N, C-alpha and C positions, 0 to 999 in steps of 0.2 A: 546144249551142244548138239542138239538134234536138228536135222534139216540141211538146207543149202545155204552156204555162206559165200558171198561174192565180194572180192576185193578189187577195186579199180582205181584209176586216178594217176596223176602225175606224182613224181617224187618217190621216195623210198618208204619202206615199212610194210608194204602189202604182203610180200613173201614171208617176212618174219612174223607178222600177225597171223597169217594163215597156218604157218608151221607150228607156232606156239599152241594154237587152239587144237591143231591136229594131234600133236604130241600128247596134250592133256586128254583128248578123247581116247586115243589108243591106250593110255595109262588107265583109263576107266573101263576098258574092255569093249570099246566101240570100234567099228570098222570105219576107215577113212579112205576116201578117194580124193586125190588132189589132181586137178586138171589145170595145166598151165598153157596159156596161149602166148605166142611170140617167144617161146623158149624151146630150144632143141639141143640143149647142152647136157649130155648124159654123164659128165664128169663132175657135176656140182653136187654138193652134199645132200640136198633134199632128194635127189634122184638116187644117189648111191645108198642111202640109208634104207631105201625100200627093200633091198635084198635082206636086210636084217629083220625088218618089222613085218614082212609079208607073212600071212595074208591080211593082217589087220590094217596095213597101210599100203596103198598103191598110188602110183603117180603116173600120169599120162601127160606127155608134152606134145604140143602142136606148134611147131615153129622150126626155123632154121637156126644154125649156130650164129649167123650174122644178125646184127640188129635190124629191126624193121623201121623203115622211114614212115612214121605214122601219118605224115601229111600226104604221102604218095606211096602206099604199099604196093608191092609188085603183085602181078596176077598169081604168082607162085605163093606168096604170103597169104593172099586171100583164100586160095584153094586149100592150103594146109589148115588155116583157121576153120574153114567150113567143115573139114573132116572131123574136127573136135566137137562139133555141135550135135 
């Protein structure tokens, strides 16, 4: 469970896989940081739970609430993503 894990690709399962591993790590006493690109929704569960699990679990989101057109991302979407790097 140590190190950097990156989940990419089309379709579902990326967030669920990342959160499952993160929850296990926190349960074993590790600190976890989740960084989400293309997500800027602070009302979703993985963001809201951070208040309860802090300081072992932190989440940072770099994106707008609207969906990103992956074939033609806006300049704003690119700028926000770069801020997360």
